[in-house]
C-alpha positions as a printed NumPy array, in Angstrom:
array([[  52.576,   54.978, -115.709],
       [  50.936,   56.828, -112.788],
       [  47.363,   56.19 , -113.893],
       [  45.656,   54.132, -116.584],
       [  42.875,   55.249, -118.914],
       [  40.741,   52.428, -120.287],
       [  38.666,   52.094, -123.422],
       [  35.987,   49.386, -123.519],
       [  35.043,   47.528, -126.704],
       [  31.899,   45.484, -126.13 ],
       [  29.526,   46.431, -123.31 ],
       [  27.488,   43.282, -122.819],
       [  27.275,   41.379, -119.536],
       [  31.013,   40.914, -119.039],
       [  32.255,   44.072, -120.725],
       [  30.054,   46.204, -118.484],
       [  31.125,   44.274, -115.384],
       [  34.81 ,   44.676, -116.253],
       [  34.343,   48.41 , -116.834],
       [  32.548,   48.916, -113.528],
       [  35.291,   47.023, -111.674],
       [  38.026,   49.132, -113.285],
       [  36.152,   52.367, -112.615],
       [  36.251,   51.55 , -108.901],
       [  40.046,   51.225, -108.736],
       [  42.463,   53.944, -107.681],
       [  44.373,   55.603, -110.535],
       [  42.019,   54.108, -113.135],
       [  39.402,   55.737, -115.346],
       [  37.112,   54.691, -118.179],
       [  37.463,   57.3  , -120.919],
       [  35.845,   55.753, -124.013],
       [  33.471,   52.913, -124.943],
       [  32.523,   51.407, -128.29 ],
       [  29.472,   49.228, -128.786],
       [  27.05 ,   49.872, -131.668],
       [  24.103,   48.577, -129.629],
       [  24.662,   49.715, -126.045],
       [  27.544,   52.179, -126.129],
       [  25.586,   55.357, -125.285],
       [  23.681,   53.685, -122.443],
       [  26.817,   52.363, -120.737],
       [  28.716,   55.607, -121.39 ],
       [  26.072,   57.509, -119.429],
       [  26.589,   55.147, -116.491],
       [  30.393,   55.385, -116.657],
       [  30.467,   59.099, -117.519],
       [  32.734,   58.583, -120.518],
       [  32.779,   59.263, -124.262],
       [  31.228,   57.098, -126.994],
       [  33.21 ,   56.097, -130.074],
       [  31.427,   55.66 , -133.385],
       [  33.841,   53.006, -134.614],
       [  36.569,   50.641, -133.512],
       [  39.195,   52.812, -135.17 ],
       [  37.986,   55.919, -133.359],
       [  38.414,   54.286, -129.952],
       [  41.82 ,   52.662, -130.485],
       [  43.273,   55.881, -131.938],
       [  42.428,   58.022, -128.914],
       [  45.373,   59.519, -127.029],
       [  43.376,   59.351, -123.807],
       [  43.171,   55.543, -123.976],
       [  46.139,   53.597, -122.56 ],
       [  44.587,   50.126, -122.456],
       [  41.755,   48.593, -124.465],
       [  39.4  ,   46.051, -122.887],
       [  38.058,   43.686, -125.568],
       [  34.799,   42.006, -124.537],
       [  33.179,   41.364, -127.903],
       [  31.758,   37.93 , -128.887],
       [  34.386,   35.172, -128.889],
       [  34.868,   34.963, -132.637],
       [  35.233,   38.728, -132.963],
       [  38.222,   39.339, -130.685],
       [  41.034,   39.357, -133.221],
       [  40.354,   42.582, -135.122],
       [  40.037,   44.894, -132.086],
       [  43.074,   43.335, -130.375],
       [  45.261,   43.77 , -133.457],
       [  43.955,   47.307, -134.064],
       [  44.628,   48.309, -130.46 ],
       [  48.147,   46.853, -130.517],
       [  49.005,   48.619, -133.769],
       [  48.004,   51.904, -132.135],
       [  50.342,   51.185, -129.209],
       [  47.611,   50.345, -126.699],
       [  47.877,   47.69 , -124.025],
       [  45.111,   45.09 , -124.252],
       [  42.969,   42.899, -122.042],
       [  41.018,   40.328, -124.066],
       [  38.223,   38.185, -122.677],
       [  38.541,   34.431, -122.969],
       [  38.988,   32.683, -125.286],
       [  41.377,   34.896, -127.236],
       [  39.553,   33.629, -130.313],
       [  37.947,   30.452, -131.654],
       [  40.574,   29.968, -134.373],
       [  44.238,   29.123, -133.771],
       [  45.562,   31.102, -136.73 ],
       [  43.76 ,   34.253, -135.576],
       [  45.197,   33.811, -132.078],
       [  48.691,   33.623, -133.578],
       [  47.959,   36.813, -135.555],
       [  46.9  ,   38.572, -132.348],
       [  49.983,   37.452, -130.436],
       [  52.271,   38.512, -133.275],
       [  50.67 ,   41.978, -133.396],
       [  51.096,   42.434, -129.646],
       [  54.721,   41.28 , -129.758],
       [  55.595,   43.544, -132.695],
       [  53.975,   46.531, -130.987],
       [  55.755,   45.875, -127.69 ],
       [  52.573,   46.256, -125.661],
       [  51.153,   44.201, -122.803],
       [  48.237,   41.854, -123.403],
       [  46.439,   39.855, -120.732],
       [  44.071,   36.969, -121.524],
       [  40.914,   36.897, -119.412],
       [  41.22 ,   33.406, -117.957],
       [  39.491,   34.482, -114.773],
       [  39.502,   31.046, -113.148],
       [  43.235,   31.575, -112.53 ],
       [  42.277,   34.046, -109.784],
       [  39.971,   31.739, -107.809],
       [  41.096,   31.125, -104.246],
       [  40.363,   27.409, -104.698],
       [  42.523,   27.218, -107.815],
       [  45.397,   28.995, -106.078],
       [  45.052,   26.612, -103.11 ],
       [  45.157,   23.583, -105.416],
       [  48.236,   24.75 , -107.308],
       [  50.062,   25.55 , -104.077],
       [  49.301,   22.192, -102.421],
       [  50.17 ,   20.209, -105.562],
       [  53.512,   22.046, -105.773],
       [  54.085,   21.081, -102.14 ],
       [  53.532,   17.419, -103.009],
       [  50.26 ,   17.011, -101.113],
       [  48.743,   14.492, -103.553],
       [  51.947,   13.15 , -105.069],
       [  52.22 ,   12.878, -108.843],
       [  49.134,   13.87 , -110.834],
       [  47.756,   10.842, -112.687],
       [  44.5  ,   12.003, -114.265],
       [  41.917,   14.788, -114.144],
       [  38.151,   14.616, -114.618],
       [  36.141,   17.763, -115.273],
       [  32.426,   18.25 , -115.79 ],
       [  30.562,   21.455, -116.637],
       [  27.031,   20.501, -117.581],
       [  23.432,   21.567, -117.161],
       [  20.116,   21.828, -118.968],
       [  18.82 ,   24.694, -121.055],
       [  15.217,   25.359, -122.058],
       [  14.173,   27.293, -125.185],
       [  14.866,   31.027, -125.062],
       [  12.68 ,   33.805, -126.518],
       [  15.872,   35.381, -127.835],
       [  18.882,   33.275, -128.821],
       [  22.173,   34.73 , -127.574],
       [  25.305,   34.836, -129.736],
       [  26.779,   32.597, -127.057],
       [  24.626,   29.763, -128.404],
       [  25.755,   30.184, -132.038],
       [  28.586,   27.808, -132.884],
       [  30.258,   29.97 , -135.531],
       [  30.419,   33.011, -133.223],
       [  31.004,   31.564, -129.753],
       [  32.765,   28.343, -130.743],
       [  30.299,   26.446, -128.571],
       [  30.861,   24.998, -125.107],
       [  34.459,   23.935, -125.775],
       [  35.468,   27.558, -126.33 ],
       [  32.977,   29.527, -124.269],
       [  33.68 ,   27.308, -121.25 ],
       [  37.41 ,   27.067, -121.829],
       [  38.28 ,   27.784, -118.168],
       [  38.489,   24.163, -117.054],
       [  40.615,   23.163, -120.041],
       [  42.992,   26.036, -119.294],
       [  43.188,   25.048, -115.612],
       [  43.917,   21.41 , -116.446],
       [  46.696,   22.366, -118.836],
       [  48.236,   24.661, -116.234],
       [  48.621,   21.574, -114.028],
       [  49.88 ,   18.883, -116.422],
       [  51.107,   20.797, -119.454],
       [  49.712,   21.241, -122.961],
       [  47.623,   18.374, -124.326],
       [  49.16 ,   16.277, -127.092],
       [  46.101,   14.565, -128.542],
       [  42.338,   14.382, -128.097],
       [  39.386,   12.203, -128.995],
       [  35.932,   13.738, -128.676],
       [  32.4  ,   12.49 , -129.253],
       [  29.037,   14.165, -129.043],
       [  26.696,   16.415, -130.974],
       [  23.464,   18.345, -130.627],
       [  21.086,   15.842, -129.058],
       [  18.249,   17.926, -127.631],
       [  18.51 ,   21.583, -128.671],
       [  17.389,   22.071, -132.258],
       [  14.597,   24.22 , -133.609],
       [  12.974,   27.428, -132.401],
       [  14.441,   28.929, -129.246],
       [  17.792,   27.201, -129.603],
       [  21.13 ,   28.017, -131.162],
       [  23.473,   25.908, -133.277],
       [  26.065,   24.671, -130.782],
       [  26.626,   21.061, -129.771],
       [  24.89 ,   20.363, -126.474],
       [  26.811,   17.187, -125.538],
       [  30.593,   16.809, -125.734],
       [  32.838,   14.148, -124.173],
       [  36.57 ,   14.744, -124.678],
       [  39.587,   12.665, -123.629],
       [  42.964,   14.426, -123.751],
       [  46.393,   12.782, -123.583],
       [  49.38 ,   14.48 , -121.927],
       [  53.096,   13.809, -121.486],
       [  53.395,   10.873, -123.858],
       [  50.472,    9.004, -122.319],
       [  51.521,    9.41 , -118.693],
       [  48.532,   11.661, -117.919],
       [  44.951,   11.915, -119.122],
       [  42.06 ,   14.31 , -118.713],
       [  38.391,   13.636, -119.373],
       [  36.027,   16.582, -119.889],
       [  32.229,   16.528, -120.101],
       [  30.483,   19.7  , -121.183],
       [  27.126,   20.734, -122.588],
       [  23.563,   21.807, -121.96 ],
       [  21.718,   18.488, -122.404],
       [  22.254,   17.172, -118.865],
       [  19.242,   17.228, -116.539],
       [  21.36 ,   16.667, -113.427],
       [  24.203,   19.019, -114.244],
       [  27.484,   19.231, -112.369],
       [  30.41 ,   21.64 , -112.302],
       [  33.681,   20.342, -110.908],
       [  37.321,   19.477, -111.518],
       [  38.646,   16.332, -109.777],
       [  42.41 ,   15.81 , -109.717],
       [  43.663,   12.284, -108.999],
       [  47.185,   11.859, -107.655],
       [  49.429,    9.003, -106.549],
       [  48.988,    9.939, -102.866],
       [  45.646,   11.729, -102.821],
       [  43.018,   13.676, -104.714],
       [  41.473,   17.139, -104.84 ],
       [  37.919,   18.124, -105.711],
       [  37.166,   21.673, -106.844],
       [  33.365,   21.747, -106.678],
       [  31.837,   24.825, -108.296],
       [  28.209,   23.705, -107.923],
       [  27.987,   22.617, -104.272],
       [  30.75 ,   25.091, -103.762],
       [  33.88 ,   24.004, -101.914],
       [  37.354,   22.544, -102.261],
       [  38.426,   19.265, -100.62 ],
       [  41.87 ,   17.625, -100.536],
       [  42.1  ,   14.005,  -99.352],
       [  45.497,   12.356,  -98.951],
       [  47.356,    9.914,  -96.755],
       [  47.93 ,   12.884,  -94.421],
       [  44.201,   13.524,  -93.871],
       [  41.549,   15.911,  -95.216],
       [  41.887,   19.637,  -95.931],
       [  39.213,   22.142,  -96.915],
       [  39.396,   25.479,  -98.725],
       [  36.896,   27.927, -100.137],
       [  36.492,   28.277, -103.891],
       [  35.915,   32.024, -103.575],
       [  37.541,   34.503, -101.235],
       [  35.433,   33.461,  -98.253],
       [  32.536,   31.305,  -97.092],
       [  29.992,   34.02 ,  -97.911],
       [  30.959,   33.959, -101.581],
       [  30.747,   30.155, -101.652],
       [  27.281,   30.236, -100.062],
       [  26.211,   32.815, -102.653],
       [  27.385,   30.585, -105.49 ],
       [  25.782,   27.45 , -104.056],
       [  22.49 ,   29.267, -103.472],
       [  22.378,   30.475, -107.091],
       [  23.225,   26.995, -108.37 ],
       [  20.209,   25.666, -106.478],
       [  17.91 ,   27.599, -108.796],
       [  19.858,   27.642, -112.043],
       [  22.399,   25.477, -113.843],
       [  25.545,   27.337, -112.919],
       [  27.605,   25.297, -115.357],
       [  25.797,   26.675, -118.414],
       [  24.04 ,   29.873, -117.28 ],
       [  24.695,   33.069, -119.216],
       [  24.35 ,   36.629, -117.975],
       [  22.614,   39.406, -119.893],
       [  23.816,   42.95 , -120.478],
       [  21.292,   44.434, -118.041],
       [  22.25 ,   42.062, -115.186],
       [  24.859,   42.61 , -112.495],
       [  27.061,   39.578, -111.768],
       [  26.495,   37.739, -108.476],
       [  28.641,   38.475, -105.426],
       [  31.216,   35.729, -106.046],
       [  31.732,   36.763, -109.683],
       [  31.937,   40.49 , -108.916],
       [  34.653,   39.692, -106.388],
       [  36.566,   37.573, -108.896],
       [  36.297,   40.2  , -111.634],
       [  37.608,   42.855, -109.254],
       [  40.548,   40.612, -108.365],
       [  41.363,   40.006, -112.034],
       [  41.051,   43.681, -113.024],
       [  43.127,   44.77 , -110.024],
       [  45.925,   42.46 , -111.139],
       [  45.835,   43.828, -114.691],
       [  45.801,   47.395, -113.413],
       [  48.735,   46.86 , -111.059],
       [  50.807,   45.304, -113.87 ],
       [  50.115,   48.309, -116.094],
       [  51.152,   50.582, -113.214],
       [  54.497,   48.785, -113.103],
       [  54.172,   45.733, -110.877],
       [  56.055,   42.621, -111.961],
       [  54.072,   39.691, -113.393],
       [  54.248,   36.716, -111.027],
       [  55.295,   33.339, -112.433],
       [  51.871,   31.875, -111.612],
       [  50.184,   34.305, -114.01 ],
       [  52.896,   34.566, -116.679],
       [  50.918,   32.395, -119.099],
       [  48.104,   34.938, -119.121],
       [  50.487,   37.627, -120.399],
       [  52.86 ,   35.765, -122.735],
       [  50.111,   34.059, -124.726],
       [  51.06 ,   30.475, -123.905],
       [  47.957,   29.699, -121.814],
       [  45.547,   31.219, -124.326],
       [  47.134,   29.566, -127.357],
       [  47.353,   26.124, -125.719],
       [  43.676,   26.296, -124.706],
       [  42.453,   27.344, -128.147],
       [  44.626,   24.687, -129.846],
       [  43.129,   21.996, -127.609],
       [  39.532,   23.188, -128.028],
       [  39.915,   23.457, -131.803],
       [  41.405,   19.944, -131.992],
       [  38.591,   18.528, -129.836],
       [  35.977,   20.073, -132.115],
       [  37.75 ,   18.647, -135.17 ],
       [  37.831,   15.224, -133.508],
       [  34.108,   15.435, -132.778],
       [  33.4  ,   16.298, -136.423],
       [  35.643,   13.606, -137.944],
       [  35.413,   10.817, -135.376],
       [  39.205,   10.557, -135.275],
       [  41.969,   11.184, -132.752],
       [  43.532,   14.589, -133.358],
       [  47.127,   15.451, -132.548],
       [  47.666,   18.849, -130.96 ],
       [  50.807,   20.583, -132.193]])
């Protein structure tokens, strides 16, 4: 393929940002968009055509790859439709909020013989790449446990986003699935989970239906490794980090007071979370005035510097794969479905544990 023509389904905050990033790449063009609410507005910005239905977009000959950026619980139908029309697919995270629908999507892609990439954008962070490289080099010894927190506080909103509706977004466990995906990339798929929590402070007018407090403990590798995740919007002093504890050292990926620190018996090492110090300063500055762990963008907002850079990096990788570049081992899980399926299985099991008060096996 010498060039790639993209069709965009869903032109909210992220869909628009993905489209703009792709439009800026060599040998890439946005040819069609479909969004019943904002399609015409975004099409005028991107100078492309507007589809009147999902079927109209995925059946276009001048679309090679479909970008699916609809609400979380509405990913399956457009992915399957695109695959059945022979289109490559990029689907925003999570692939869906239901394991059986994820399996349906993966089966459709496999049967069609097309490429699908899951939008687990955290995989492209400089800090994440640094951590994976140094762990592989033995810098902190054997991983023992991982602690992640992504919390903040939310006030009532004049308009409640779909992202705050449990049955559409899946809630924090699904909408903020990045950390769970990262953890599982380090110590393998989780085998069981116990979760506790609920909606403690966000009921009534101006709020959605999602749980605002969730504490989850995951077991890995027959009980040799554990991970503890805190997430939600009922935390007045919110944090956003992943701390990895090893037998010879530890690593902190701090996404609030942005930076990456490795401490071991060999000394201390530092790395940026983003591509450079400017991006990290940008992220820290924004987190000073908003809870970066729970903030949501709106369709008429441009992402901040650090996120625009990360989106461009992710879309460039997708584009180069579609042009013929080989998929690197580090990112194979984003293309073969294993990372997406493992994350959704774990999030679904954690939610079931929270509802039943029991330990849930993850199979």
